C-alpha positions as CSV (number, residue, x, y, z in Angstrom):
1,Q,-149.3,89.9,-32.0
2,V,-146.0,88.0,-31.7
3,Q,-142.9,90.2,-31.8
4,L,-139.3,89.2,-31.7
5,V,-136.6,91.9,-31.4
6,E,-132.9,91.0,-31.9
7,S,-129.9,93.1,-31.0
8,G,-126.2,92.7,-30.5
9,G,-124.9,92.2,-34.0
10,G,-121.9,94.1,-35.3
11,L,-118.5,94.0,-36.9
12,V,-115.8,92.0,-35.1
13,Q,-112.4,90.6,-36.0
14,A,-111.9,86.9,-36.3
15,G,-111.4,85.3,-32.9
16,G,-113.7,87.9,-31.2
17,S,-117.0,87.5,-29.5
18,L,-120.5,88.9,-29.7
19,R,-123.6,88.3,-27.7
20,L,-127.0,88.4,-29.5
21,T,-130.2,89.1,-27.6
22,C,-133.8,88.3,-28.6
23,T,-136.7,89.6,-26.6
24,A,-140.2,88.1,-27.3
25,S,-143.7,89.5,-26.7
26,G,-147.1,88.3,-27.6
27,I,-146.4,84.6,-26.9
28,S,-146.3,82.2,-24.0
29,F,-142.5,82.4,-23.8
30,T,-142.0,79.8,-21.1
31,G,-144.0,77.3,-23.1
32,N,-142.0,77.6,-26.3
33,A,-138.7,76.4,-27.7
34,M,-136.7,79.1,-29.4
35,G,-134.3,79.0,-32.3
36,W,-131.4,81.0,-33.6
37,Y,-130.9,80.9,-37.3
38,R,-128.5,82.6,-39.7
39,Q,-128.5,83.4,-43.4
40,S,-125.5,84.2,-45.4
41,R,-125.7,86.1,-48.7
42,G,-126.9,83.7,-51.4
43,E,-127.5,80.9,-48.9
44,Q,-130.5,79.3,-47.3
45,R,-131.4,80.1,-43.8
46,E,-130.0,77.5,-41.4
47,L,-130.6,76.6,-37.8
48,V,-127.6,77.5,-35.6
49,A,-129.0,76.7,-32.1
50,G,-132.2,75.6,-30.4
51,I,-133.2,75.9,-26.8
52,S,-136.1,74.2,-25.2
53,P,-138.4,75.8,-22.6
54,E,-136.4,74.0,-19.9
55,G,-133.1,75.3,-21.3
56,N,-131.9,72.2,-23.1
57,T,-129.8,73.2,-26.1
58,N,-128.7,71.8,-29.4
59,Y,-126.3,73.2,-31.9
60,D,-125.2,72.9,-35.5
61,D,-121.9,71.1,-35.8
62,S,-120.3,74.2,-37.2
63,V,-120.8,76.2,-34.0
64,K,-120.5,73.5,-31.3
65,G,-118.0,74.5,-28.6
66,R,-118.0,78.2,-29.8
67,F,-121.7,79.3,-29.4
68,T,-123.9,79.0,-26.4
69,A,-127.6,79.6,-26.3
70,S,-129.4,80.5,-23.1
71,R,-132.7,82.0,-22.0
72,D,-134.1,84.1,-19.2
73,N,-137.8,83.3,-18.9
74,A,-138.3,86.1,-16.4
75,V,-137.6,88.7,-19.1
76,N,-138.8,86.7,-22.2
77,T,-135.3,86.8,-23.6
78,V,-133.0,84.4,-25.3
79,Y,-129.3,84.9,-25.9
80,L,-126.6,83.6,-28.2
81,Q,-123.1,84.0,-26.9
82,M,-120.7,83.6,-29.9
83,N,-117.0,83.1,-29.2
84,S,-114.0,82.4,-31.4
85,L,-115.9,83.9,-34.3
86,E,-114.8,83.1,-37.9
87,P,-115.3,84.9,-41.2
88,E,-117.6,82.0,-42.1
89,D,-120.0,83.1,-39.3
90,T,-120.8,86.3,-41.2
91,A,-124.5,86.3,-41.7
92,V,-127.8,87.9,-40.7
93,Y,-128.9,86.2,-37.5
94,Y,-132.5,85.6,-36.6
95,C,-134.4,84.3,-33.6
96,A,-137.6,82.4,-34.2
97,V,-140.4,80.7,-32.3
98,G,-143.4,78.6,-33.1
99,Y,-144.5,75.6,-35.0
100,P,-146.1,75.1,-37.5
101,Q,-146.4,78.9,-37.8
102,I,-142.9,80.3,-37.3
103,Y,-142.4,83.8,-36.2
104,W,-139.2,85.6,-37.1
105,G,-137.4,88.6,-35.7
106,Q,-136.1,91.3,-38.0
107,G,-132.5,89.9,-37.9
108,T,-129.2,91.4,-36.8
109,Q,-126.1,91.5,-39.0
110,V,-122.9,89.8,-37.8
111,T,-119.8,90.5,-39.8
112,V,-116.5,88.8,-38.9
113,S,-113.4,90.2,-40.6
114,S,-110.3,88.1,-41.2
């Protein structure tokens, strides 16, 4: 059974930083790309960052230069370092894996106050 467990969300002032963590089990972690998504209230879920099994990354334009995705294959964990946070980054953040069947974590709330 695939499980993804996120942590690290919270409340932060604009300009602050948070680091999200997602630990996976039940999958071949080293063989899978991972994604970080977010969903704001009333909006569709959107891809924020992706990271290949080799560690290559891609980002949505809205977070380029501020967010950094990384992974540690030894502990089946991906990270999302978020700097210079803005109120517009407020959302529930999810990690995900798999295609075409996508598995989601439970999400972690990030709230950025102005």
